[in-house]
Backbone bond lengths (Angstrom), bond angles and torsions (degrees), N, CA, C in turn:
res aa  C-N    CA-C-N  psi(-1)  N-CA   C-N-CA  omega(-1)  CA-C   N-CA-C  phi
1 Q - - - 1.434 - - 1.524 109.38 -
2 V 1.331 114.80 132.35 1.453 121.77 -179.79 1.517 108.90 -89.80
3 Q 1.319 115.26 134.48 1.454 120.40 179.24 1.521 109.71 -146.52
4 L 1.324 115.73 138.74 1.453 123.54 174.61 1.519 107.50 -124.98
5 V 1.321 116.49 125.37 1.457 121.48 -176.77 1.517 109.12 -125.29
6 E 1.339 116.19 115.17 1.459 121.61 178.87 1.521 110.91 -91.10
7 S 1.319 114.25 153.78 1.454 121.23 172.45 1.518 108.63 -155.83
8 G 1.320 116.56 165.95 1.448 121.81 174.06 1.510 115.80 106.77
9 G 1.322 117.97 -4.55 1.446 119.82 177.95 1.515 111.84 -70.14
10 G 1.326 114.99 169.88 1.446 120.01 179.77 1.505 112.06 167.03
11 L 1.317 115.13 -167.58 1.462 123.55 -179.96 1.516 109.47 -105.95
12 V 1.332 116.60 125.19 1.457 122.02 178.01 1.518 109.57 -136.18
13 Q 1.325 115.74 158.30 1.451 121.23 175.75 1.523 110.66 -82.37
14 P 1.331 117.65 156.09 1.464 119.31 174.91 1.523 111.32 -52.45
15 G 1.330 115.58 137.24 1.449 121.55 -176.23 1.511 114.19 89.96
16 G 1.315 117.22 -9.30 1.445 121.59 -179.70 1.513 112.84 -81.14
17 S 1.332 115.15 -176.78 1.461 121.76 -175.65 1.514 111.17 -133.03
18 L 1.327 115.25 151.15 1.449 123.83 171.17 1.514 108.48 -142.12
19 R 1.324 115.83 152.91 1.454 121.11 173.83 1.512 108.98 -123.28
20 L 1.327 116.26 115.43 1.447 122.02 177.64 1.523 110.09 -90.83
21 S 1.317 115.89 144.92 1.452 122.23 176.63 1.517 109.85 -122.31
22 C 1.316 115.61 145.19 1.455 122.48 174.91 1.521 107.68 -130.03
23 A 1.314 116.21 108.87 1.457 121.95 177.76 1.521 109.00 -93.24
24 A 1.325 115.85 120.98 1.456 121.84 -177.28 1.519 110.62 -103.20
25 S 1.317 116.07 143.28 1.453 121.79 174.19 1.521 109.04 -140.05
26 G 1.321 115.64 156.08 1.449 121.06 -177.77 1.517 113.85 90.38
27 F 1.321 117.22 -8.36 1.458 123.17 176.53 1.519 108.03 -162.44
28 T 1.316 116.78 164.77 1.449 122.07 175.98 1.518 109.68 -104.01
29 L 1.317 115.95 163.15 1.455 121.14 -170.60 1.520 113.74 -72.20
30 D 1.317 117.81 -8.25 1.463 120.30 175.96 1.522 112.22 -85.51
31 Y 1.318 117.32 -0.90 1.456 120.97 -176.79 1.524 112.12 -96.94
32 Y 1.319 117.33 -44.23 1.456 123.11 178.53 1.520 110.29 -118.80
33 A 1.325 116.05 148.97 1.454 121.45 168.15 1.527 108.35 -79.74
34 I 1.309 115.84 112.88 1.456 121.40 -178.53 1.522 109.64 -90.74
35 G 1.309 115.67 135.93 1.453 119.36 179.23 1.507 111.77 -150.71
36 W 1.325 114.14 -169.55 1.457 122.04 -175.66 1.519 110.67 -129.76
37 F 1.314 115.89 131.78 1.449 123.95 166.81 1.522 108.33 -110.50
38 R 1.317 115.86 164.44 1.457 119.65 173.92 1.520 109.22 -144.82
39 Q 1.327 115.22 155.75 1.453 121.19 178.27 1.525 109.16 -141.61
40 A 1.317 114.84 119.42 1.451 121.69 176.53 1.522 109.35 -93.77
41 P 1.330 118.01 156.50 1.466 120.46 179.59 1.523 112.12 -55.71
42 G 1.326 116.31 129.99 1.449 121.37 178.16 1.513 115.42 75.89
43 K 1.330 117.93 5.07 1.453 121.56 -178.50 1.524 110.51 -122.45
44 E 1.322 115.35 160.90 1.451 120.65 179.08 1.523 110.90 -76.45
45 R 1.317 114.83 152.58 1.450 120.43 176.07 1.531 109.99 -67.50
46 E 1.329 117.24 137.07 1.447 121.46 -176.64 1.523 111.28 -134.35
47 G 1.323 115.45 147.14 1.447 120.72 175.68 1.513 111.04 -73.95
48 V 1.317 116.75 138.11 1.460 122.66 -176.70 1.523 111.78 -108.83
49 S 1.325 116.79 -50.78 1.456 120.55 -173.98 1.514 110.14 -164.82
50 C 1.328 116.14 153.89 1.452 120.98 171.71 1.520 109.58 -152.98
51 I 1.331 115.17 166.01 1.452 122.05 177.43 1.517 108.13 -128.18
52 S 1.324 115.79 134.77 1.458 121.72 -176.10 1.518 111.48 -71.64
53 T 1.328 115.48 142.23 1.461 120.35 175.38 1.517 112.15 -79.29
54 K 1.336 117.60 -18.82 1.449 121.74 -173.70 1.520 113.64 -89.26
55 D 1.316 116.87 -50.38 1.455 120.85 -172.96 1.523 113.97 -126.42
56 G 1.314 117.64 0.37 1.449 120.78 179.70 1.510 115.04 79.11
57 N 1.322 117.54 2.44 1.456 119.90 176.84 1.518 110.14 -61.92
58 T 1.315 114.96 151.58 1.456 120.91 -176.07 1.515 111.57 -119.02
59 Y 1.314 114.44 154.65 1.450 122.65 174.66 1.520 108.29 -124.44
60 Y 1.336 116.04 139.67 1.453 121.68 175.92 1.518 110.11 -136.30
61 K 1.298 115.87 137.51 1.448 120.66 168.86 1.531 108.12 -59.41
62 D 1.326 116.84 142.28 1.457 120.71 -173.88 1.526 112.81 -53.53
63 S 1.309 117.17 -38.92 1.455 120.45 -173.74 1.530 113.65 -70.93
64 V 1.335 117.86 -12.39 1.466 120.09 -179.98 1.521 112.72 -112.55
65 K 1.318 118.16 -2.34 1.459 121.16 179.73 1.526 110.62 -59.99
66 G 1.318 115.27 135.68 1.447 121.06 -178.42 1.504 114.29 85.16
67 R 1.338 117.70 -11.19 1.457 121.75 -179.82 1.530 112.29 -115.22
68 F 1.325 117.12 -34.91 1.459 121.95 -178.39 1.521 109.83 -106.73
69 T 1.326 116.14 146.71 1.452 122.29 176.24 1.518 109.37 -135.19
70 I 1.333 116.69 125.03 1.453 121.19 177.20 1.522 109.02 -100.40
71 S 1.319 116.46 142.99 1.455 121.82 179.63 1.519 109.10 -149.92
72 R 1.322 115.69 171.12 1.457 119.89 179.53 1.510 110.62 -143.70
73 D 1.315 115.16 152.17 1.448 123.37 174.72 1.520 105.93 -124.69
74 N 1.326 116.48 100.66 1.451 120.32 -174.99 1.528 112.37 -64.22
75 A 1.325 116.80 -34.22 1.458 120.39 179.78 1.519 111.61 -63.18
76 K 1.319 116.50 -34.15 1.458 121.59 179.24 1.523 112.54 -95.66
77 N 1.337 116.80 -3.58 1.459 122.04 -177.57 1.530 110.97 53.05
78 T 1.320 114.77 45.92 1.451 121.51 -173.54 1.528 110.65 -132.94
79 V 1.322 115.58 139.83 1.459 123.18 174.79 1.522 108.11 -113.20
80 Y 1.326 115.81 140.66 1.456 121.94 -177.85 1.523 110.15 -119.85
81 L 1.313 115.29 151.31 1.452 121.69 171.27 1.524 107.81 -129.67
82 Q 1.330 115.91 104.87 1.459 121.61 175.98 1.519 108.13 -84.71
83 M 1.314 116.90 122.22 1.450 122.80 -176.64 1.521 108.76 -117.28
84 N 1.322 116.21 113.76 1.453 122.78 179.04 1.520 110.20 -114.22
85 S 1.320 115.55 164.93 1.468 121.88 178.30 1.521 111.49 49.24
86 L 1.310 115.55 48.09 1.454 120.39 -174.39 1.524 111.66 -66.08
87 K 1.318 114.68 144.85 1.452 123.59 -178.88 1.523 109.65 -119.12
88 P 1.328 117.72 156.22 1.469 119.17 177.88 1.524 113.19 -54.83
89 E 1.322 117.87 -33.21 1.451 120.33 179.86 1.522 113.61 -70.98
90 D 1.331 117.76 -7.40 1.459 121.32 172.77 1.521 112.18 -80.81
91 T 1.318 117.52 -8.34 1.454 121.27 -179.96 1.528 110.55 -61.03
92 A 1.319 116.47 124.29 1.458 121.71 -177.09 1.520 108.90 -177.48
93 V 1.318 115.33 169.40 1.452 121.14 164.90 1.524 107.16 -87.55
94 Y 1.316 116.17 125.95 1.460 122.08 -178.39 1.525 109.55 -101.61
95 Y 1.331 115.49 131.82 1.452 122.29 -177.28 1.520 110.57 -119.04
96 C 1.299 116.58 131.83 1.455 122.32 169.18 1.525 108.36 -80.57
97 V 1.331 116.47 135.98 1.460 120.37 -175.40 1.518 111.50 -135.67
98 A 1.334 115.17 152.35 1.456 123.80 173.40 1.529 109.13 -145.25
99 D 1.225 116.15 130.12 1.431 137.53 -13.89 1.526 108.32 -75.93
100 F 1.300 118.04 138.11 1.457 121.29 -178.40 1.526 112.37 -56.42
101 W 1.323 116.14 -37.47 1.463 120.40 -174.82 1.522 112.88 -85.17
102 N 1.300 116.85 -14.40 1.462 123.25 176.15 1.525 107.50 -152.16
103 P 1.317 117.17 75.94 1.473 120.63 -168.99 1.518 113.65 -59.80
104 I 1.315 114.64 129.31 1.450 122.89 175.77 1.523 110.64 -116.30
105 Y 1.322 116.06 -41.70 1.451 122.08 -176.64 1.515 110.18 -118.50
106 W 1.328 114.59 142.22 1.459 122.26 -178.31 1.521 110.37 -130.39
107 G 1.312 115.75 141.68 1.444 120.18 170.32 1.514 110.66 -77.41
108 Q 1.319 115.73 177.70 1.464 120.51 -176.98 1.520 112.98 -78.95
109 G 1.310 117.59 -15.13 1.448 122.71 -179.87 1.511 112.90 94.15
110 T 1.334 115.53 147.85 1.449 121.92 174.94 1.526 108.78 -134.97
111 Q 1.320 116.32 134.13 1.459 121.71 -174.25 1.522 110.83 -80.72
112 V 1.322 115.72 129.97 1.459 122.99 171.75 1.523 107.56 -117.85
113 T 1.315 116.21 121.96 1.459 121.63 179.19 1.520 108.94 -123.59
114 V 1.326 116.18 123.85 1.461 122.67 179.34 1.521 107.26 -114.99
115 S 1.304 116.32 110.29 1.456 120.81 -173.56 1.516 109.93 -156.47
116 S 1.326 115.28 146.20 1.448 121.23 174.63 1.524 111.59 -95.74
């Protein structure tokens, strides 16, 4: 059984940081490209970041480049999203997904709220 479980969301002030975790089970990280989508109220769901299973190359949505960093720990079968310099427009429910480029599995989502 495939399962993706996110954690690490919360409420932070603008300029603050959060680290999201996605624990995967039922497969290893070399099988699917694991990434993150997000959906803000009243807006469409959008891809944020992913990490390649083949070469470790990363993808970032333009608006988060230089602020977010995606990484993985194969031993723990976990993908992380370090989010720095957070802005109010980053407020959304963040979802871990597999495969990022053709999503099949979704986590339950974790709320990130950036507000003063």
